[in-house]
C-alpha positions in Angstrom: -8.8 -2.5 -12.5 -7.9 0.7 -12.2 -5.1 2.7 -14.2 -2.7 2.7 -11.7 -3.3 -1.6 -11.5 -2.9 -0.9 -15.4 0.6 0.6 -15.1 1.8 -2.1 -12.9 -0.4 -5.4 -15.0 2.6 -7.5 -16.6 3.6 -11.2 -16.1 3.2 -13.1 -13.0 6.0 -15.1 -11.1 6.8 -18.3 -12.8 5.7 -21.3 -10.6 8.2 -21.8 -8.5 8.9 -18.6 -7.9 11.3 -17.1 -10.0 10.3 -13.5 -11.1 9.8 -13.5 -14.8 13.1 -11.5 -15.6 15.6 -14.8 -14.1 13.6 -17.1 -16.5 14.0 -14.8 -19.1 18.3 -15.3 -17.9 17.7 -19.2 -17.5 15.7 -19.3 -21.3 19.6 -17.9 -22.4 21.4 -20.3 -21.1 19.5 -22.7 -22.7 20.1 -21.2 -26.0 23.8 -20.2 -25.5 23.8 -24.3 -25.4 23.8 -23.9 -29.6 27.3 -22.0 -29.2 29.9 -24.3 -29.7 32.5 -22.2 -28.6 30.9 -22.2 -24.9 30.9 -26.4 -24.5 33.6 -26.5 -22.3 31.7 -23.5 -20.2 28.5 -25.2 -20.4 29.4 -28.4 -19.3 30.5 -26.2 -15.9 27.7 -24.2 -15.8 25.0 -27.1 -14.3 27.5 -28.7 -12.3 27.6 -25.2 -10.4 24.8 -24.6 -9.6 23.6 -28.1 -8.4 26.5 -27.4 -6.3 25.1 -24.2 -4.6 21.8 -25.9 -4.6 23.1 -28.7 -2.5 24.4 -26.0 -0.4 21.5 -24.2 0.4 19.3 -27.3 1.0 22.0 -28.8 3.5 22.0 -25.5 5.2 17.7 -25.6 5.3 16.5 -29.1 4.8 14.0 -29.7 2.0 12.5 -26.3 0.7 8.5 -26.5 1.7 8.4 -25.7 -2.1 10.7 -28.1 -4.6 12.8 -25.8 -6.4 11.7 -27.0 -10.3 14.6 -28.2 -13.0 14.4 -24.4 -14.1 15.5 -22.9 -10.7 19.2 -24.6 -10.8 19.4 -22.0 -14.4 18.4 -19.5 -12.4 20.7 -19.6 -9.6 23.7 -19.2 -12.0 21.7 -16.1 -12.7 22.2 -15.0 -9.1 22.3 -11.2 -10.0 24.0 -11.0 -6.0 26.0 -14.6 -6.7 29.5 -12.5 -6.6 28.8 -10.7 -3.2 28.3 -11.9 -0.3 26.4 -9.6 1.9 24.0 -9.7 4.9 20.8 -8.1 4.2 19.5 -6.7 8.0 15.8 -7.2 8.5 14.0 -5.3 12.2 10.8 -6.1 12.9 7.7 -8.4 12.4 6.7 -12.1 13.9 8.5 -14.8 13.7 6.2 -17.0 12.6 7.1 -17.5 9.2 11.0 -15.9 9.3 12.7 -19.0 8.7 9.9 -20.4 5.6 11.5 -16.8 4.0 14.9 -17.3 4.9 15.1 -20.8 3.4 13.6 -20.1 0.2 15.1 -16.8 -0.2 18.5 -18.0 0.7 18.0 -21.0 -1.0 17.5 -18.5 -4.4 20.6 -16.2 -3.0 23.1 -18.2 -1.2 25.5 -15.8 -1.0 23.4 -13.1 1.0 22.6 -13.9 4.0 19.6 -12.8 6.8 20.1 -11.0 10.0 16.6 -10.8 11.4 16.1 -8.5 14.7 13.3 -6.4 16.7 10.9 -9.4 15.7 7.5 -9.7 17.9 8.5 -10.0 22.6 5.0 -9.6 23.6 6.5 -5.5 24.3 5.3 -2.9 21.8 7.9 -0.9 19.0 7.6 2.9 19.4 7.7 5.4 16.3 11.4 6.0 17.5 12.5 2.3 17.6 11.8 2.4 13.9 13.7 5.5 13.1 16.6 4.0 15.4 16.4 1.0 13.0 16.4 2.9 10.0 19.6 5.2 11.4 21.2 1.9 12.2 20.9 0.6 8.4 19.2 -2.4 8.9 17.5 -3.6 4.9 14.0 -4.0 5.5 11.7 -2.8 7.9 8.3 -4.3 9.1 6.0 -1.6 10.2 2.6 -1.8 11.1 0.3 0.4 9.2 0.3 3.7 11.4 4.0 3.9 11.6 3.8 3.3 7.9 2.4 6.1 7.8 4.4 8.5 9.8 8.5 6.7 7.9 6.5 7.4 4.5 5.9 11.1 5.5 9.2 11.4 6.8 10.7 10.2 2.8 12.3 7.5 4.9 11.8 4.3 3.1 11.7 3.1 -0.8 8.7 3.7 -3.4 8.0 0.4 -4.6 6.4 1.3 -8.5 9.8 1.7 -10.5 10.5 -2.4 -9.0 7.1 -3.5 -9.7 7.2 -2.4 -13.3 10.9 -3.2 -14.0 9.8 -7.1 -13.1 6.5 -6.4 -14.6 5.0 -7.4 -11.5 1.2 -8.5 -11.6 -0.6 -7.2 -8.6 -4.1 -7.5 -9.6 -5.0 -10.4 -8.1 -4.0 -8.8 -4.3 -6.4 -7.8 -2.7 -7.5 -4.4 -3.9 -7.8 -1.8 -0.5 -4.7 -3.1 0.6 -3.3 -1.8 -2.1 -5.4 1.5 -2.4 -5.0 1.8 1.3 -0.7 1.0 1.0 -0.8 3.9 -1.9 -3.8 6.6 0.3 -1.2 6.2 3.8 2.1 6.2 1.9 0.5 10.0 0.7 -0.3 9.1 -2.6 3.0 6.8 -3.7 3.1 2.5 -2.8 6.1 2.4 -0.1 5.4 -1.0 0.8 3.1 -3.9 0.9 2.0 -6.3 2.9 1.3 -10.4 2.8 -1.7 -10.3 4.8 -4.5 -8.1 6.0 -7.4 -7.9 8.6 -11.2 -6.6 9.3 -14.1 -7.2 10.5 -17.1 -9.2 9.7 -20.3 -10.6 11.2 -20.3 -14.2 12.4 -23.7 -16.0 11.5 -24.7 -19.9 12.8 -27.3 -20.4 10.1 -28.8 -23.1 12.5 -29.5 -21.0 15.1 -31.4 -19.1 13.1 -33.3 -22.2 11.1 -34.2 -23.1 14.6 -35.9 -19.7 15.6 -37.1 -19.1 12.0 -35.2 -15.6 11.5 -33.7 -14.7 8.7 -29.8 -14.5 7.8 -29.0 -10.8 7.6 -28.2 -9.6 4.2 -24.8 -9.0 3.3 -23.6 -5.2 3.3 -26.7 -4.9 6.5 -26.4 -1.9 8.6 -25.9 -2.5 12.4 -28.8 -1.3 12.5 -30.5 -3.9 11.0 -28.4 -5.9 12.8 -30.3 -5.2 15.8 -33.2 -5.2 15.1 -32.5 -9.2 14.0 -30.8 -10.1 17.3 -34.2 -8.6 18.9 -35.6 -11.6 17.2 -34.0 -13.8 19.5 -35.4 -12.7 22.5 -37.0 -15.0 24.8 -35.8 -18.0 22.9 -33.0 -19.5 24.6 -30.3 -18.4 22.2 -28.0 -14.7 22.2 -29.1 -13.0 19.7 -25.6 -10.9 19.1 -22.8 -12.0 21.5 -20.8 -8.9 22.2 -16.6 -9.3 21.4 -14.2 -9.4 24.7 -12.7 -6.8 24.1 -15.9 -4.6 25.3 -15.5 -6.7 28.7 -19.2 -7.0 28.9 -19.5 -3.4 29.0 -23.0 -1.7 27.2 -21.2 1.3 27.3 -18.8 -0.2 25.2 -20.4 -1.9 23.0 -22.5 0.4 21.8 -19.8 3.0 21.3 -18.1 0.3 19.3 -21.7 -0.1 17.2 -22.0 3.5 17.1 -18.9 4.2 15.6 -19.5 1.3 12.6 -23.1 3.1 11.7 -20.6 6.6 11.5 -22.3 8.3 15.0 -19.4 10.8 16.0 -17.7 11.0 18.9 -17.1 14.9 18.8 -18.0 17.3 16.9 -16.7 21.2 15.7 -13.1 21.7 15.3 -10.6 20.7 18.3 -8.2 23.0 16.3 -10.3 26.3 17.2 -11.0 25.0 20.5 -14.7 24.7 19.8 -15.1 20.4 20.0 -18.1 19.3 22.3 -19.1 15.9 22.7 -21.5 14.4 20.3 -22.6 11.6 22.8 -26.0 13.9 23.5 -27.4 13.6 20.0 -30.1 12.0 19.5 -28.9 8.6 17.1 -26.3 8.3 20.3 -29.3 8.5 23.1 -31.4 6.1 21.0 -28.7 3.7 20.2 -27.6 3.6 24.1 -31.4 2.6 25.2 -31.2 -0.1 22.4 -28.2 -1.5 23.6 -29.3 -0.9 27.4 -32.8 -3.1 26.4 -31.0 -6.0 24.4 -28.7 -6.6 28.0 -31.9 -6.5 30.3 -33.8 -8.6 28.0 -30.9 -10.8 26.9 -30.7 -10.6 23.1 -27.5 -9.0 23.9 -24.7 -10.9 26.3 -21.5 -11.3 27.1 -19.4 -14.4 26.9 -18.4 -15.6 30.5 -15.5 -14.8 32.2 -12.8 -18.2 31.5 -12.4 -20.2 35.5 -8.4 -20.8 34.8 -8.7 -22.7 38.7 -4.7 -22.1 38.7 -4.0 -23.7 35.4 -1.3 -22.4 33.9 -2.8 -22.7 30.1 -5.8 -23.0 28.7 -5.9 -25.0 25.0 -7.6 -22.2 22.4 -10.3 -24.9 22.1 -12.0 -24.3 25.3 -11.3 -20.1 24.9 -13.4 -20.3 21.7 -16.0 -23.1 23.0 -16.3 -20.8 26.1 -17.2 -17.9 23.4 -21.2 -17.5 23.5 -20.5 -17.4 19.7 -18.4 -20.8 19.8 -19.9 -22.9 22.4 -23.5 -22.5 19.4 -25.5 -20.5 21.8 -25.3 -16.8 20.1 -26.7 -16.8 17.0 -24.2 -13.4 15.4 -20.9 -12.2 16.9 -18.9 -9.5 15.4 -15.3 -10.6 15.0 -12.3 -10.0 12.9 -9.7 -12.1 11.2 -8.3 -13.9 14.5 -11.6 -14.5 15.3 -12.2 -16.4 12.0 -8.7 -18.1 12.5 -10.1 -19.1 16.2 -12.9 -20.5 14.5 -10.8 -22.6 12.0 -7.9 -23.6 14.1 -9.7 -25.2 17.0 -11.4 -27.6 14.2 -8.5 -29.5 13.9 -6.5 -31.6 16.0 -3.6 -29.5 17.9 -1.1 -30.0 20.1 -1.7 -29.9 24.3 -1.4 -27.2 26.0 0.4 -27.3 29.2 -0.6 -30.7 30.0 -4.4 -30.1 28.2 -5.3 -31.3 25.7 -7.3 -29.3 23.4 -10.2 -31.8 21.3 -11.2 -30.3 17.8 -15.3 -29.3 18.0 -17.2 -28.8 14.7 -19.2 -25.9 14.7 -22.0 -24.6 11.8 -20.9 -21.2 10.8 -20.0 -18.2 8.2 -19.5 -15.0 7.7 -21.2 -12.1 5.9 -19.9 -8.5 5.1 -21.8 -5.8 7.6 -21.6 -1.7 6.6 -18.5 -0.2 8.0 -18.4 3.6 8.3 -15.9 5.2 6.2 -15.9 8.2 8.1 -16.2 7.0 11.6 -15.4 3.7 12.1 -12.4 2.8 14.0 -9.2 2.2 11.1 -8.2 -1.4 12.5 -11.4 -2.4 12.1 -12.1 -0.7 8.9 -9.2 -2.4 7.2 -4.9 -2.9 9.0 -2.1 -4.6 7.8 0.7 -5.7 10.7 3.4 -6.3 9.0 3.7 -3.7 5.4 7.5 -4.2 4.6 9.1 -1.4 3.8 12.9 -0.5 2.8 15.3 1.1 4.0 16.0 5.2 1.7 19.9 4.9 2.8 20.2 0.7 2.3 22.9 0.2 0.1 21.5 -3.4 -0.7 18.5 -1.7 -1.9 18.0 -4.9 -5.1 18.3 -7.7 -2.4 15.4 -5.9 -0.4 13.5 -5.9 -2.8 13.6 -9.4 -3.6 13.4 -10.3 0.1 9.9 -8.3 0.1 8.6 -10.2 -3.1 9.3 -13.1 -1.8 7.7 -12.4 2.1 4.2 -10.6 0.2 4.1 -14.0 -2.0 4.5 -16.5 0.6 1.0 -15.7 1.5 0.4 -17.3 -1.3 1.6 -20.7 -0.5 2.5 -20.7 3.0 1.1 -23.4 5.1 2.1 -21.6 8.1 -1.0 -19.6 7.6 -3.4 -21.2 9.4 -1.4 -20.2 12.5 -1.1 -16.5 11.9 -4.6 -13.8 12.8 -4.5 -12.7 10.1 -5.7 -13.4 6.2 -3.6 -13.5 3.0 -3.9 -11.0 0.2 -4.7 -13.2 -2.4 -7.7 -14.8 -2.6 -6.4 -17.8 -4.1 -4.7 -18.8 -0.7 -8.3 -19.4 0.4 -9.9 -22.0 -1.3 -9.0 -24.2 0.3 -11.3 -23.5 3.0 -14.8 -22.9 3.6 -15.6 -20.0 0.5 -19.3 -19.3 2.8 -16.5 -18.7 6.0 -13.8 -16.2 4.5 -15.6 -14.8 1.4 -16.6 -12.0 3.6 -13.4 -10.1 4.4 -12.7 -10.0 1.2 -16.5 -8.0 0.0 -15.9 -4.6 -0.4 -18.9 -3.6 2.1 -17.0 -5.8 4.5 -13.3 -4.1 4.2 -13.3 -0.9 2.3 -11.0 1.5 1.0 -9.4 4.1 3.7 -9.9 7.4 2.4 -8.3 10.5 4.1 -11.1 11.0 6.5 -9.8 7.7 7.8 -6.3 7.3 7.4 -4.6 5.8 10.8 -2.0 7.9 12.7 0.8 7.3 14.9 -0.4 8.1 18.9 1.8 5.9 20.5 3.3 1.8 20.2 -0.2 0.0 20.1 -2.7 3.5 18.9 -4.2 3.9 15.7 -6.9 7.2 14.9 -8.0 9.1 12.2 -6.5 11.3 10.6 -8.4 14.6 9.6 -6.7 16.9 7.2 -8.5 19.5 6.3 -9.3 20.4 9.8 -7.2 18.6 12.3 -9.5 16.6 14.3 -9.3 12.8 16.0 
């Protein structure tokens, strides 16, 4: 635990999701029963709190996490109970919004929540988020690059004072995420995330055993992985299948692998107009030759294109089965947390899509970490948070906004809809019901390294992440 984590250490929230401060208030209420002068008030208080609880349950149905008995007492100590106002939230996805609203409003019935700007398939620009702040939205849900911009502008609230006040222990949160949020926030923790994405190497142990090839070690380099893939040449098994975003293009595959292994695309200093392409360097030439050889000889291959044949939609199970790795025809594949979710979700029964039934498919697979070069790799491959919760510095409801941010982040520990999302929870505890050999690599240091000052994402349009180079200004 580093010094910053030590300063933030303290008691965890109690089991029902209330903070330790609210728990203290509940205990104070119990102690008051001994005071005879307050007998009449004490008889009324539980009934009033129970009525509030029933209203909350009537509005939202049965809570996903039933409130424990002390929850009724906690409601009576609601810090916002004497006020009625609307907490405004902008951005993020709609997947867990109703669960979040239900759990928050049951605990704070006088507070309503308005959500806007949620993901609708269109990109959100930096101007959209700035306008949301100007409109007085209390909480924003932003991607990593936008978080960096808003934090640098001083438009969001540092969260460490709130964490210290609540004695909130974040030691069980994925450390690289906290370190990255603090680094990108200019040295201050100005936002929290409940989920993250990273990359890992997916392997099929059955195909390795069948062909007498040893599995790659944890933290293997790109070169080691390519050497292993070549051992599948002529076996009828593809050693390494390319990622779908490479579109079967050997050049795209080589560029992605080269950056992961630390090769630079550019040399010199663009600020001094001395920049030049580094692709003619020996390292790049060697890699391009090796990847081209892999494509020619078949130990590197792309997955075939999907055949829609006039269909309105294709079940995810068919999409994954069409992938050479998902279909059991390739030994290895680089992939992120979304590919993990695709594999895991298609092993369970799913609803039909556009009339096409999705049949569950059992597969033999696990993940291992591989070395991602911290100074050269695409920042989103290294580590990314697509939904970071920040509080508007001009919000008049900062305390309530903080309670909502906490609820959203800790929801990732228990949310039953988590399997439907593409990222992984920042709390390993939430993954314990799944086979550890399949997700552990995403939480390992070699598979999800900490961002440093040379790999901070910067905003360059609605959907682009690049590198921040403070010493030279190059990207």
